C-alpha positions, 0 to 999 in steps of 0.5 A, a space after each residue: 274837737 275844738 283846737 284854737 291857739 291865739 298868740 301875740 307873737 306866734 311860737 316865740 315861746 317854746 311852750 306855745 310851739 310844744 302845745 301846737 305840736 301836741 294838738 296836731 299829734 302828727 309827725 312834722 313831715 305829715 303836717 299840712 299848713 295853710 299860711 294866711 298872710 291877708 292882714 300883712 298889708 303894711 310894711 312892718 307886718 310884711 317884714 314879720 311874715 318870714 318870722 311867722 313862716 319860721 314858726 312852722 319850719 322850726 316845727 320841722 314842717 316841710 316847706 312843700 307842705 305849707 300853702 300860702 293863702 291871701 283870701 282874695 278868692 273863696 277857699 272851698 271847705 273841701 280844699 280847707 279840710 286837706 290842711 291840719 292847721 290854719 295859721 293866720 298871720 298878723 297885720 291890719 285886723 280890720 282888713 283881715 275881718 273884711 276879707 273874712 266876711 267878703 269871701 265867706 271864710 267864717 262859715 268855712 273855718 267854723 266847719 273846719 274847726 268842728 271837724 278837728 282842724 287847728 286854728 293858730 292866730 298871731 296878733 291880728 289873726 288872734 284879734 280877728 278870732 276874739 270878740 273885738 269885732 262883731 263880724 269877726 270869728 268870735 271864737 273867744 267872746 272876750 276883747 283881746 289886746 296883744 303885744 302887752 307888757 303885762 298880760 292877764 293872769 294865766 289860767 282858765 278864762 271864766 268871764 268876759 273881761 278884756 284879755 291882755 297877752 304878752 308875746 310869751 302868752 297864748 290862749 288855748 280854746 278847746 271844747 272844755 275850756 279857754 285858758 291863758 298859758 305861757 
């Protein structure tokens, strides 16, 4: 079952954290997370990494269950399947998309999601999963803008209109539908 959560600012809104915990459906101490920092190549993005890590720690996931991955080498699909969630941090989206393609991550993450793995995108991690980049992940066909003052209406995403997300909104993509919520 497809379980993708795209956000502007991670779990800043407690409803987004709650939705993540519902999706993972495990005790926090059993959750294993792959924490992808690849896009954080500029100082302002690097400064946000501790806040992103706090999202997972605030879910009571033990730090020993969180593995940092920077996409400078290919991760094997047999390795990726050990994780319940792949949390992709923000930063420079074009660099993230380049790395995704250089290490063959798209095929591996697609298989991971098909097998029930959860993808969480934050800022650039969400944009890389949308339709903004032809060589991106394209889990969502719509173009996506994050950190907006005014977001798109909550509810089911029916068309290919551009989507604007505030820091309190998220997009949930499942087999059945894609919805914006807060």
